[in-house]
N, C-alpha and C positions, 0 to 999 in steps of 0.2 A: 504493500500500500504506500502511496505517496507520502512523503514526510512534509508536515506543515511547518514544524519548528525544529531547527537543528542548532543546539548550543554546544560549542566545542572549546574547551580549555579557557573558559571565560574568567577573567580576573577583574575585580573592581577595587581600586586603591583610592583611599582618601587621605588627606593630611589633617591631623588633629593638632591645633595650635593652643598654646597656653593662654595667649591674649592677642589683641590686635597688632601690637608691636612686633610680636614674633611672626605673624602672618606677613606684615609689610617687609620685614627683613628677609624672609624667604623669597619674596618676589623681587626684591631690589639688589640682593647681594648673591655672590656665587656660593656662599656657604649654605648648606641645607639646614633649615629650621623645621620644627614640628615633628610629630611622630607619625610614622606610616601606620594606617589602619586598613586592613583588607576586609571589605564587606563580603567579597566573593573570592574564592581561591580555587582555580582550575575546575570550574563547574562544567559537567558534561551531561547532556540528556537530549533525547529526541522525542517528539510527539507526532504521531501519524495524523493524517487528515481525518477529522471526525472524532478524535479522542478528546476526552475531558481529563485533564491532569490536575490533581490537587497539590498545592504546596503546603507542607506542614513544618512545624519547628517552633521552639520556644522563641520568645521575643528577642530580636537582635540577630536572628539566624541568617538574614539576607533575603527573605521571601519577597518583600516589596522592592528591594534593589534589583533583584533578578526580573521581577515583573516589569519594572520601569525600563530596564535595558531591552527586554524583548519588545516592548511597546515603542521603542525608539525615543523615549523621553530623556533617558540618561545614557551617555556613551560608555562603553566598556573600556577599561584600561588596556586590556589585551585579550586575545582570543577572537573567535568569530561567532556571529549570530546570523543564521539564515532563516528568513521568514517568507513563506509562500502565501501571499495574500495581504489584504488590508487588515490592520490591527486596530482594535478599539479597546482602550483601558477604562475600566470603571473602578474608581476609588473615591472615597469621601473627599469631595471638593477638588478632585483632580482636574486641572485645566480651567477651573472657574475663576473669574475675576471678581473680587469682592465688591469693588465700587460700581460694577455694572448690575443691572437688573437681571432677573432670571431669563426674561425674553431676549435681552441684549446678548447674554451669554450663549443662548441657543444659536442666534444668528452668527456670532463671532466664531463659535466652534465649527459650525457647518461651513462657513466661508473658508476657514483654515483647512478643512478636509476636502475643499475643491468643489463644493456644491454651488450651483448657480442661484441667483436671486429667486427665480421661479420655483426651483426645487425646494429652496428653503421655505418659501411661502406655502408650499404644499405640505411639507413635513411638520411645520411648526405646530399646527393644531393637534396633531397626533402625539407629539412629544409632550405638550402641555397637559393633554388629557391623561396620558400615561403617568405623568409625574404627580397628579392629584394635588397640585399646588394652588389651584384656583386663583384668587385675587393676589396671592403672594408672588405670582410670576412677574408682576411689574414693580416689585420691591427690590432694593439692593440685596445682593447675595450675602453681604456681611451681616444682615439682620436675620439670616436663616439659621435654624438649628442644624446640627450635624446630620440629623435624619433627613431634613429637607434638602440639604446639599447633595446627599447621597441619592435621593429620589431624582433630582434634576440631572445629575451626572449619569445615572442609570438610564433614565428616559432618553437622553440624547444618544448615548452609546448604542442601545439596542435598536433604535429606530433608524440608524444610518446603515443597518444591515451589513456589518463587517464580516470578513472571512474568518478572522480569529478574534475571539473575545477574551479579555483578561479581567476578571472580577477580583479586586483586592479589598477584602473586608467590607465590601459595599453593602452587604446584607446584615452586618453586625449592628447597625444602627437603624433607628426608625421603628415603625410598628410591625407587628407580626403579619397583619393582613397584606401590607405592601411587600414584605419578604416572600410570602406565599405567591403573590402575583409575579414577582421577579423570578422566583424559581420556576414557575410555569413557563415564563417566557424563555428561560434558559433551556428548559426541556424541549421547547419548540425548536430552538436553534440546534440542539443535539440531534433531534429527529431529522433536521435538514442537513445533517452531516457537517456542521461547523465545528471547528477546533476551539476548545476553551481551556483557559488556565483559571483555576479557582483557588483563591487564597482565603482561608477561613480557619477560625479556632473551633468551629462547630464540626465535630467528628461525625455527628449524625447526618448532617448535610453532605459531608464528604462521602460517606457510605452510600447515600441515596443517589448521588449524582456522578461520582468520579469513576473512571476506568482504571487510572493509575495514580500513584502517589509519589511525589518527590519529597523526600525528607531532608531538609537542610538544617545544618547546625554549625554555627560560627563560620558561615560562608562556604561550608563544604557539603558535598553530597554524602549523606550518611547511608541512605538506601533509596532505591528507585525500583518500583515494580507494581504488581497488581494491588488494588486497593485493600482487599482483605488481608493480604500477607503483610503489607507495610504497616497498616493501622494497628494490627495486633501487637507488633513490635513497638510501635510508637506509644501506644497506651501503656504498655508494660514499663517503658522508660518514664513516662509522665508520672506514674504511680510512685516510682522510686525518686524522681526529681523533686516532687512536692514534699517528700519526707526529709530531704537533705537540709542540713544547716547551712547558714550563709558561708561558713568557713569551708564546708565541703564543696559548695557550688563554686567558690573561688578556685579551689584546687582543681575542680573539673575543668573550668574555663582555662586555667593556666596550662593544664595538660593538653587541652584541645588546641590552643594557640601554638604550642610547641610543635604539635603534629601539623598544623597549618603551614608553619614555616618550612617543615620538611617537604610538604607537598609542593610548595612554591619553588623550592630549590631541587626538586626531583630526587629527594633523598628519603621519601616516605617508606621505602622498603626496609630501611634499617632500624625502624622502631615499631613497637606494637601500636596499632590504632588506638586513639585515646578513648574510644568507646568500648574497648575490650574489657569485659567485666572482671576478669581475673586480675588485670593490671590495676584497675581503678578501685575495685571492691566497693561499688556503690551501696550494696546492702549492708556494709559494715559501718555505717555512719554512727558516730557516738550519740547516745541519747540518754536522757535521765527520765525514768518513770517512777513516780512516787509509789512506794510500797507501803510504808507505815512510818510511825515515829516510835523509836525504841528507847528504853531507859534502863539504868541501873540505880539501885538504892545506894546513897552515899555512905550512910553509917547506921549503926544498930540503934541509935537513940530515936530514930524516926518511928512514927506510928502508922498503922494501917487502919483505915476507917471502913466500916461496913457501908457507910454512906456519909457524905460531908455534912448532911443535916442531922445526923444522929451522933450521940455522944459515945457509943460503943466503939472501942478500938482494940487492936491487937499489937503486941510488940513485934519488932523486926527481929526474928531469930536468925541463927547462923544459916539456916537453909535458904533464906531470902537474899543473903549477901552474895556478891560475885556471880549473880545470875542476870540474864537479860530478859526484860519484859516488854511486851507490846502495849503501847498506849492505845486504848480503845475509845476513850471519851475524855472531854475536857469541860470543866465547869468553873465559872467565875462566880464565887460566892462571897459577897461583901468585900471585894477586892483581893480575895485569896484564891489562887488557882489550884484546882485539884485535878489529878489525872486518875482514870480508871485503868488498872493494870491487869494484864493477862499473860500467862506463859505460853499461850498458843495464838496463832494468827486468827483463828476463828473467833467471832464476836461472842458466841454463846458459851464456848468451852474454855476452861482453864482460868476463869476470872479469879484474881487474887484479892482485889479491893481497891479502895481509893487512897491516894497519898498526896501530900502537898508538893507542889512543884519544887519548892526550895530544898526538899530532901532528896531530889532525884537529879541524876545527870542524864540528860536526854539529847538525842540527835535525830535528824531526819534520816530515814532509811530509803535509799534510792536504788532502783535497778538500773544498771548501765547497759549490759548486753548479755546475750547468751551465746556469743561467738566462741568457737573452739580455737584455742591458742595454747602456746607452750612457753613457759619461762623456766629459769634455772635457780635452784636453791642456793642460798648463801651459807646454809648450815646454822643459821640463827633463828630464834623465835620458837613459837609453839603453834599447834593446830587446834581449832575449835569446832564444835558441832554447829555453831551459828557465828555469823560475822560479829566481831566485838563480843566474844562469848563470855569472858569471865572465867574464873577458876572452875566453877561448877561444870562448865561445858568443855573443859579441856579433853582432847582425845590423845594428843601426843605432847608431853611436857618438854620435849626437846627435839629439834630438827637437825641436830649436829650430824647424825648418821646419814643424812640425805644430802650433804653438801656436794654441790656440783651436778646433782641429778636433775633431770627434767621433770617438771610438774605440768600435767595436761589439764588445762582450765576448761570448764564448761559453762561457767557463769561468773559474772563480775557485778559486784554491788558496792555502793558507797554508803558509809555511815558517817554523817557529818562531812569532814574533809578527807576521810580515810578510805582508801580503796582496798577491797577484799576480793580474793579469788577463791572459787570453789572447784574442787576436783577430787579424785580418788587417790588415797594413799594407803597402801597395804589393805585394800578392799574396804576402806572406810571413806564415806563422804565427809570431807573436812573443808573448813574455811581458814585461809592463811593470809595475813596482812601483806600488802605489796612490798613493805620494807624488807621482807625476808627473801627477796629474789634479787639477783644481780642487776645492777643498773643497765649493764650492757644488754642483758636479755630482755629487760623491760622496754628498752629503746627499739629492739628488733621485733618483739612480740611474734614469735614464730607461729604463723597460721598453719593449721593442720586440717 
């Protein structure tokens, strides 16, 4: 089948300047100022006549830049674009002059496309009717909402009957009824065998409308192929992306831009692609999930209350000291804070009683992750049944015999500022403080 669009090794470079002075120096002096930014890096893809190709990617991936280059609005820095037919770009406010009225914009755009005065006079009522702007058509475009601008741009573009139609987020604004009307018009074009590029964040519309998907990321083609195949991979990525911290997203971008430079210098074969999961370990993002608040009793002089409002109390005996309790409830009674303690995570079981906050040492108990990793013993410290366990929960009183051995971790938690690792030692599930592993092994954290 005949190709309608052929994009080969397209690069788009911009210069980013710190201020106006730097921009002027770059223009007037031989020395180069500013930082090179590549919106597109060696992009390749082809669309057959009659195909609908969707562009997806997180913000800043180069979707709009590529759309504008294909439409002939923005020139490419290098590479080639071959387009067989007349192209019309539909984007919010694309090509509209704010100081002109909607009607004047229709006439100006059609004149620029080579239409005669008679043809414009014939097309104008159809465009105005499709736009549903009514009396606003004779108001300046600068007074329009983004939805109204999108309506006008869409109405002009579809009524000039282009061979290739590029829709860049034009259906993301405005009301649902107009979006449905626009989609129906696009379906008509599809039935007529017109080629379309569809840029949208609506994956539902993509599935409904597109034959193929081009997934762009940091100006590079990450995947290109059938809609169902690419969108499944893209949705999986989005689910991970939305869970990443700002720090992890910066790391991801840094790794991507390193790979981009390798592509631009034809050296990409020497490094692993930045999206390779084993290299980046997207799922291993650090997180903190609140588990509980835990406490230890400070001294034997404290009292345990059956309830803060009752006078009956019990003494703190030896069995209560050096143990860890879960705090199940907090009461502020006449300015005095009381905590309800339990020796089990369950709310109903293992309740001990109420104690004053001043008699307890308590910390937030957070889950970090359940990743499998390995560290090496220093030979110091002890092992507990629970993180921050106390003497009552000691399993091994000394780890000297395990110096230099590897400890396989299956869970990491934080108590206050302290990190604890859980794993099996001599067929026992134990918790060990991070201080008792070598600094070198903690830096590496051997993943298994």
